[in-house]
C-alpha positions as CSV (number, residue, x, y, z in Angstrom):
1,X,-13.9,-5.0,-27.1
2,X,-11.8,-5.4,-24.2
3,X,-9.5,-2.4,-22.7
4,X,-6.2,-3.3,-21.8
5,X,-6.2,-1.2,-18.7
6,X,-2.5,-2.4,-17.5
7,X,-1.0,-0.8,-20.7
8,X,-3.7,1.6,-21.7
9,X,-4.6,3.1,-18.3
10,X,-2.4,1.8,-15.5
11,X,0.8,2.1,-17.5
12,X,0.4,5.8,-18.3
13,X,-0.9,6.8,-15.0
14,X,2.4,5.0,-13.2
15,X,4.7,7.0,-15.6
16,X,3.5,10.5,-14.8
17,X,2.6,10.0,-10.9
18,X,4.8,6.6,-10.1
19,X,7.9,6.6,-8.1
20,X,10.7,4.0,-7.3
21,X,9.8,1.3,-5.0
22,X,11.9,-1.4,-3.7
23,X,10.1,-4.6,-3.0
24,X,11.4,-7.6,-0.6
25,X,9.3,-10.8,-0.5
26,X,9.1,-12.1,3.1
27,X,9.7,-15.3,1.4
28,X,13.6,-14.3,0.6
29,X,14.8,-13.6,-2.8
30,X,16.5,-10.5,-4.2
31,X,15.0,-7.4,-3.9
32,X,13.1,-6.1,-6.7
33,X,12.9,-2.5,-8.1
34,X,9.5,-1.5,-9.2
35,X,7.5,1.6,-9.6
36,X,4.1,2.8,-7.9
37,X,1.9,5.7,-6.8
38,X,2.6,6.7,-3.2
39,X,0.0,8.3,-0.9
40,X,0.7,8.9,2.7
41,X,-2.4,11.1,3.4
42,X,-4.4,11.4,6.4
43,X,-7.4,10.2,7.6
44,X,-9.8,11.8,10.3
45,X,-11.3,9.1,12.6
46,X,-14.0,10.4,15.1
47,X,-14.4,8.8,18.1
48,X,-18.0,9.1,19.3
49,X,-18.4,9.7,23.2
50,X,-20.4,7.0,25.1
51,X,-23.1,7.6,27.7
52,X,-20.4,8.9,30.1
53,X,-21.3,12.5,28.8
54,X,-17.9,13.2,27.2
55,X,-17.5,15.1,24.1
56,X,-16.7,13.4,20.9
57,X,-13.0,13.0,20.1
58,X,-11.2,13.7,16.8
59,X,-8.2,11.7,15.9
60,X,-5.9,12.1,12.6
61,X,-3.9,8.7,11.5
62,X,-1.7,8.5,8.6
63,X,-2.8,6.0,6.0
64,X,0.0,5.1,3.7
65,X,-0.8,3.0,0.6
66,X,0.6,2.4,-2.9
67,X,-0.9,2.0,-6.1
68,X,0.6,-0.8,-8.5
69,X,0.4,-2.4,-11.6
70,X,0.5,-6.3,-10.9
71,X,2.3,-6.9,-14.1
72,X,5.4,-5.2,-12.4
73,X,5.8,-7.9,-9.7
74,X,7.8,-10.9,-11.0
75,X,5.7,-13.1,-8.2
76,X,2.4,-11.8,-6.2
77,X,3.1,-9.6,-3.2
78,X,1.9,-10.6,0.0
79,X,1.2,-9.4,3.5
80,X,4.4,-9.0,5.5
81,X,6.6,-8.1,2.4
82,X,8.4,-5.0,2.6
83,X,8.4,-1.8,0.4
84,X,11.2,0.8,0.7
85,X,9.6,4.1,-0.5
86,X,11.7,7.3,-0.1
87,X,14.0,5.8,2.0
88,X,11.2,4.4,4.4
89,X,10.4,1.1,5.1
90,X,6.9,-0.3,4.9
91,X,5.2,-3.6,5.5
92,X,2.4,-4.6,3.4
93,X,-1.0,-4.8,5.7
94,X,-3.3,-5.6,3.0
95,X,-3.6,-5.9,-0.9
96,X,-6.6,-4.9,-2.6
97,X,-6.7,-5.8,-6.4
98,X,-8.8,-3.8,-8.5
99,X,-9.7,-6.3,-11.3
100,X,-8.0,-4.1,-13.8
101,X,-4.5,-5.4,-13.3
102,X,-3.7,-3.0,-10.5
103,X,-3.9,-3.2,-6.7
104,X,-4.0,-0.6,-3.8
105,X,-1.6,-2.1,-1.3
106,X,-2.2,-0.6,2.5
107,X,1.0,-0.4,4.4
108,X,2.4,-0.1,7.9
109,X,5.1,2.5,8.5
110,X,8.4,1.3,9.7
111,X,7.2,-2.2,10.4
112,X,9.5,-5.4,10.1
113,X,8.4,-9.0,10.3
114,X,5.0,-8.0,10.4
115,X,2.8,-10.8,12.0
116,X,-0.8,-10.1,11.7
117,X,-1.4,-12.5,14.9
118,X,0.9,-11.0,17.2
119,X,-1.7,-7.9,17.7
Protein backbone atom coordinates (compact mmCIF):
# COMPACT_ATOMS: atom_id res chain seq x y z
CA UNK A 1 0.00 0.00 0.00
CA UNK A 2 1.39 3.39 -0.93
CA UNK A 3 0.68 6.55 1.03
CA UNK A 4 -0.55 9.66 -0.81
CA UNK A 5 1.93 12.05 0.85
CA UNK A 6 0.75 15.08 -1.11
CA UNK A 7 -2.90 14.92 -0.04
CA UNK A 8 -2.74 13.10 3.29
CA UNK A 9 0.41 14.61 4.83
CA UNK A 10 1.72 17.67 3.01
CA UNK A 11 -1.70 19.21 2.25
CA UNK A 12 -2.97 19.21 5.86
CA UNK A 13 0.38 20.55 7.17
CA UNK A 14 0.29 23.33 4.60
CA UNK A 15 -3.33 24.12 5.48
CA UNK A 16 -2.32 24.69 9.12
CA UNK A 17 1.16 26.25 8.83
CA UNK A 18 1.17 27.64 5.28
CA UNK A 19 0.91 31.23 4.18
CA UNK A 20 0.40 33.00 0.84
CA UNK A 21 3.35 33.11 -1.55
CA UNK A 22 3.68 34.69 -5.00
CA UNK A 23 5.96 32.79 -7.38
CA UNK A 24 7.39 34.37 -10.53
CA UNK A 25 9.34 32.25 -12.99
CA UNK A 26 12.58 33.80 -14.24
CA UNK A 27 11.43 32.63 -17.70
CA UNK A 28 8.49 35.06 -17.63
CA UNK A 29 4.78 34.49 -17.52
CA UNK A 30 2.18 35.65 -15.04
CA UNK A 31 2.90 35.44 -11.29
CA UNK A 32 1.29 32.44 -9.56
CA UNK A 33 -0.31 32.54 -6.11
CA UNK A 34 0.49 29.50 -4.00
CA UNK A 35 1.05 28.52 -0.38
CA UNK A 36 4.15 27.45 1.52
CA UNK A 37 5.54 27.03 5.02
CA UNK A 38 8.05 29.84 5.53
CA UNK A 39 10.92 29.81 8.00
CA UNK A 40 13.54 32.50 8.37
CA UNK A 41 15.36 31.08 11.34
CA UNK A 42 18.94 31.78 12.19
CA UNK A 43 21.85 29.43 11.93
CA UNK A 44 24.94 29.76 14.02
CA UNK A 45 28.25 29.41 12.24
CA UNK A 46 31.49 28.89 14.06
CA UNK A 47 34.62 30.05 12.36
CA UNK A 48 37.57 28.33 13.97
CA UNK A 49 40.69 30.39 14.49
CA UNK A 50 43.78 29.26 12.63
CA UNK A 51 47.33 28.93 13.83
CA UNK A 52 47.45 32.67 14.44
CA UNK A 53 46.34 32.29 18.07
CA UNK A 54 43.00 33.97 17.48
CA UNK A 55 40.00 32.73 19.43
CA UNK A 56 37.07 31.15 17.50
CA UNK A 57 34.55 33.62 16.09
CA UNK A 58 30.80 33.04 16.28
CA UNK A 59 28.60 34.37 13.47
CA UNK A 60 24.83 34.19 13.09
CA UNK A 61 23.26 34.15 9.64
CA UNK A 62 19.66 34.28 8.45
CA UNK A 63 18.60 31.13 6.62
CA UNK A 64 15.26 31.80 4.85
CA UNK A 65 13.56 28.76 3.35
CA UNK A 66 10.14 27.71 2.13
CA UNK A 67 8.52 24.28 2.34
CA UNK A 68 6.19 23.65 -0.62
CA UNK A 69 4.04 21.03 -2.28
CA UNK A 70 5.43 20.61 -5.79
CA UNK A 71 1.91 19.91 -7.11
CA UNK A 72 0.99 23.55 -6.37
CA UNK A 73 3.31 24.84 -9.11
CA UNK A 74 2.07 24.81 -12.74
CA UNK A 75 5.67 24.15 -13.85
CA UNK A 76 8.85 23.31 -11.99
CA UNK A 77 10.30 26.15 -9.95
CA UNK A 78 13.98 26.80 -10.67
CA UNK A 79 17.03 28.54 -9.30
CA UNK A 80 16.70 32.28 -9.92
CA UNK A 81 12.89 32.36 -9.80
CA UNK A 82 11.41 34.97 -7.45
CA UNK A 83 9.14 34.38 -4.46
CA UNK A 84 7.35 37.17 -2.61
CA UNK A 85 6.65 36.22 1.00
CA UNK A 86 5.28 38.66 3.58
CA UNK A 87 5.96 41.48 1.12
CA UNK A 88 9.66 40.63 0.78
CA UNK A 89 11.25 39.45 -2.47
CA UNK A 90 13.46 36.35 -2.39
CA UNK A 91 15.37 34.55 -5.13
CA UNK A 92 15.46 30.76 -5.17
CA UNK A 93 18.99 29.63 -4.38
CA UNK A 94 18.41 25.88 -4.31
CA UNK A 95 15.49 23.43 -4.49
CA UNK A 96 15.73 20.24 -2.44
CA UNK A 97 12.93 17.77 -3.35
CA UNK A 98 12.01 15.37 -0.56
CA UNK A 99 10.85 12.39 -2.72
CA UNK A 100 7.32 12.63 -1.23
CA UNK A 101 5.95 15.42 -3.43
CA UNK A 102 7.37 18.31 -1.44
CA UNK A 103 10.53 20.37 -1.49
CA UNK A 104 12.54 22.67 0.71
CA UNK A 105 13.45 25.81 -1.20
CA UNK A 106 16.53 27.65 0.05
CA UNK A 107 16.24 31.41 -0.53
CA UNK A 108 18.40 34.52 -0.87
CA UNK A 109 16.73 37.55 0.67
CA UNK A 110 16.13 40.63 -1.42
CA UNK A 111 17.84 39.10 -4.42
CA UNK A 112 16.77 39.87 -7.94
CA UNK A 113 18.23 38.58 -11.17
CA UNK A 114 20.13 35.89 -9.28
CA UNK A 115 23.08 34.66 -11.29
CA UNK A 116 24.92 31.80 -9.55
CA UNK A 117 27.99 32.39 -11.75
CA UNK A 118 28.39 36.05 -10.83
CA UNK A 119 29.73 35.22 -7.39
